[in-house]
N, C-alpha and C positions, 0 to 999 in steps of 0.2 A: 111343419114337421115336428113330430114328437119323438124324443129319444128316451129310451128307458135303460136304467142300470140294473142289471139282474142280481138276484140273490144267487150266490154260488152254492151249487148243490152237490158238488163232488165230494166224496169222503176219502181222506180226512178233509175237514173244511179249509178252504182257502180264504183268507181274510182280505186279500188284495182287491182293488177296485179300479176300473178303467178311468173314472173321473172322480176327483176328490171334491169336497163342497165348493171351495172358492173357484175351482175350474168350471163347475156347472154354472155358478153365478156369472162368471166372466163370459161364458158362451151365450147366455141369455141376454146379457147386456149388449154384446156385439151383434147378435143375430135376433132381431126383434120378433121374427115369425117363428122362432124356435122355442119349444117347451121341453123341459127335462124333469123326469121323475125317477125316483130310486125305489126298487122293490124293498120291502121290509126285510132286514137282515141284521139281527142284533150282533152277530159275530163279526161283522165287517170292521176293518181296522179304524174307519171313521164312523162314528156312531150316527144312528138315525137323527138324533138331536142336533149334530153338527150340520147335517143337510138342512134340517128344518130352520136353523138359524140363518141360513142363506136363502131361505124361502124356496127350497126344493121339497116338494111334497113326497112323503113316504106312502107308498101304495101297496095294496095286496096283490095287484095283478097288473101286468104290462100289456094286457090284450089290446089296448087302444094305442099302443106305440107303433111307430113306423119302422124304427131302427133300434136294435137292442144290442147293448155292449156287455160282454162278460169277460172273464179271464180264462177259466179252465173249461174243459169239455162239459157240455150240458147233457144231462140224462134225457134219453129219447122221449120219455113220457112228459117231459117238461117243455119240449120244443113246441112252438105255436106255428101253425101253418101259415104260409104266405108272408112271413116276416123276413126282414133283412137282419142277419145276425153277424156280429164281429166277436170272434173269440179264437183261442188256440185250439184247433181241432185235432191236431196230431193224427192226421190221416194221410198226408201227402207222401209218406214213406210206406204206405200200405200196412200201418200198424194194425195187427189183427184184432186187438182188443177194442178198437174204435170202428170196426167195420159196420156194426149195427147203427152207430151214430150217423155215418154218412148215408147209409141206406134210409134212415128215417128222414134225414134232410131232403133227400130226393123224393120220398113218398109225400112229404108235407109241403112240397113246392117252396122250399126255403131258399133264399139267396144267402149263401155262406161265404163270407169274406174272412180269410184266415190271416191273423196278424203276421204270421211267419212268412207269408208270401208277399207282404207289402214291401215293395222295393223301389228305390230311386231309379231314375232312368239309366244310371250308370251301374245298376245292379246291387248297390249296397242296401242292406236291410234298413228299414225305417224304424221298426219297433222291436223291442226286446227288453228283457230284464237282465241282460248279461252283465251290465256294470254292477248291479247289486249282488248278483251271484259272485262276482269277483271280490267285491268288498267283504261279503260275509264269509266266503270261502277262505280268503287270506286271514281274516280275523280268527276264524276257527282253527286255522293252522297254528297261529301263535298261541291261542288258547290251549290247544293240545300240547304243544311244546312245553309251555309253562307248567301244565299239570304233570306231564311225564317226568320232568326233572325238578318239580317242586320249587321252581325259581320265582314264579310270579303266578298270580291268580286273576283271570279276567272273568267278569260277569258274562254269562252266555248271551249271545247277541240278541236272542228273542226276548230276553228279559230287559233289554235296553229300550227305553221309550222311543228313541229315535236315533238318527245317525250322530247327533250332537253328543249324546251320552256315550255312544260307542267310541267316538273320537277321544272322549275323556278317558275311557278305560284304556286306550292304547298308550297313554302316558305311563301306565304301570309296567309295560313290557321291559324286561331286563335280559338282554342276551349277551353272550360272550362273543368270540370270534367265529360264530356259526356262519355257514354259507347256505343261502337259500336259492334254489333254482326255480324259476317261474317259466312254464311253457305257455305260449300263445300270446298274441298282442292285439286281439280284437277288443270287443267291449268288456269281455271278462278280464282279459289282461290289463286293460286300463283301470278297471276296479281294483285289481290286485295292487297296481302301482300306487293307487291312492292310499292304501293301507300301509304299504312299505314306507311311504314318505311320512305319513302321520306317526309311525313307530320309529322314525329317525334311523331307518336302515339305508345305508348307501348303496347306490347302484354301480355295478362294475360291468365291463364287457366280458364276454364269455372266455376269451383267451386269458385274461387276468384271473377270472374265476377259477380256471383249471390249473393255472401255473403259479399263482401267487398265494402267499399266506397273508392274512390281515389281523390286525389287533382289535377290530370291532366287527360287528355283524355286517354282512354284505349280501346283495342278491344280484343275480343276472337273469335277464329276461331273454329267452331264446325262442326262435320260430323254427318251422319245420326244415328249412334248408340247413340249419345248424345241427340237427340231430338225425338226419337221413342222408344217405349217399347212394349214388347209382351202382348197381351190382357190377356193371362192366367198367367202372371207374371213370365214366364220362362226367363232364361238368354238370352240376345240378341245374335242371331245367324245370321251373315251376309248372309250366304248362303240361309237361310230360308227367310230373308227379301227380297232378290233378286227374289227368286222364288214364294214366297207367301206373298207379302206386305200386303195383306188384313188380315193377322193374327196379325197385329200390329196397335198400336194407337199412336197418337201424345203425346209426352211429352215436347212440346215446351212451354207450359204455364209458366214454371218456369223462362223462360227468359223475358217474356213480361213485368213485373214490373220494370225490371232493364235496359232495352234497350232503348236508345234514337234514335238510327239510326240502321236500319237493311239493310245489304248488302247481297243480295241473289244470290249466285253463285253456287248452288247445282244442281245435277241432280235429277229430280223427275219423277216417273212413275205414270200414271193415277190411278192405284190401290193402291198406297201408301197413308198413312194418310195425310190430309191437316195439315198445321202447326198450324193454329188457324182459328177461325171462325169470321164472322161479329159480332156475339153476344159477343165473347171475346173482340172485339175492343170496345164495349160499356161499359165494366166493368171499375170500377174506377181505378183499378191497371194496366190498359194498358197504357204503357208509350211511345210507339214508335211515333216519330214525322216525321221521314223521312224514306221512303223505297226505296232503289235502287234495282229493281228487274231485275238483269242481265239475269236471266234464262227466265224471261218473259213468264211464263206458264199461258195463259188465262184460266180462270175457273180452276185454279190449287191450289196450296197449300196456296197462299196468296190472301185473298178475295179482297184486295184493288186493285189488278192488273185486272182491268175491261177492259182495252184496251192497246195496245201498243202505244208508242209515236214515234215521228220523231226527227231527229237530231236537226232541226231548232227550235223545240218546245218540249223539252223533258219532261216537268213536267206537272202534273195536281194534283188536290186535290181530295181526296176521303173522303166523309162524311159518317161515319159509321151509323149515325142515319137514313139517307135516303137510303144509299147504292148507291148514285149517285155521279157523278162527280161535283166538285165545283172548285173555285179558288185555285190554288196551295198553296197559303200562307194564306188561311183561318185558323184562329187560332183554330177552332174546327175540322179541317180536318187534315188528314195525307198527307204530300207531297209525291207524287209518281213519280219515274223516271223509265220508262219502254221502253226505246229505244231498238228495236230488232235487230239493225245492228251496234252495238257500235264500232266494229273495223274500220268502215268506217270513224270515226272521226279522226283517226290517220293512214290514208291509206298508207303513205310512209313507216312508221316503221312496220306496220303490214304486208305490202307486202314484205319488206326485210326479215322479220323473217320467213314468210311462204316460200319464195324462197330459203332461206338457208337450210331449211328442205328438199325441193325438190332436191336441189343440192347434198346434202349429202346422202339422203336415197332413192330417186326414180330414178333419172337419171341413176345412175350406173346399176340399174335393167333393165332399157330399153336398154342400150347400151351393157352391158356385160352379161345379162341373169338373169332370175328370179328364182334363185335356190331354194328359200324357198316358192315359189308360192305366194308372197306377192301381186304382180300385178294380178295374176290369181284369187286370193281370192277376190279382189276388182273389178273384171270385172263383171258387172251386165248383159251386153248383148254382143254378138258377133256372127257374121255369121247369123244375122236375128232371133236369138233365145235368150231366157234368159238362162244364165248359170246355172249349177246344184245348186249352192248355193243360187240362187235367183229364183228358179222355183216357190216358194211360191207366187210370184208376178203375176203368170199367170192369175188368176181370176181378179186381179186388172186391168191388161192390157185388158182383154176380156170384162170387164164391159163397158156398154155404159151410165151409170148414170152420 
């Protein structure tokens, strides 16, 4: 079997990679009948020379490869017929902008395995960049707070060589008795926690967060049962919330007077309650000064997230009075960070973490067999047709809108 690592072609360029050099070398050492090559891509976070040092050839074409690994969506004219591809296709929610991609996959008889759909038998996701989204998102929140109040200055995460340099930068954080609220406890939330601990910020429970004052900075991490309640006053039921979120309303208002900084790392469904409204932001007891919206749901639960931002210019100001964008450090505005590709700020570390999961969890299934149908369940298309689990996408594929 020959595995190829693709050149990322989506604009703006993504420098992450599925396998870093030492991981390629380790795979070849473990599986003697396996060959690996990398497509020429000078922008990759690991340089061509780093692969060559590990005796991984840099090639101009992957046409002789059996399985091809990428990260982002692949332009339709670059897809090669009859191949097996792994990448984030962003098609399973019928994203309109990727309809032509899925149509091309079917036309070219490609087997498409989507990273997002790779799940353990207990339904937990195997792969994702959530941890690094959380790390960089929390770091950017602190960076924004330091800039807003001119109390400390952090180097932008994308200018740090790796996570070790970012960890050093966090030693510069100087906060008073600020309160930081973190939503979500998945991979993103765990990444946020790493940064809070490195910045020496103490964790407290939500009740103390609301009712107590502190002499040093603290944070509370809350999940959806803590900021949603049943409209009829019934006890919170997670199953009902997942299936009928419209039966619930926000209970987030209790946090608004006590929160200086909000780091949003939650999952949110369109039918779920919004956290708070623009009208809530106009009330005298609304205290939030900085919002780092890692989830970045436009027209979602946080009214201040009116657009996404880019790595080079991550911040904007939101004026609740006008509902419009303003200077990020306007004293009457909320400073918002809404970068939607945060892991790209630490591409070397994010790539290594991602590749480690591929090495441990996915490659053995490709080489030795897919006993639990993990690959099969993540295969969106094969043989020119949608697979059974993704047949619901047929109307999406057939649409010409």
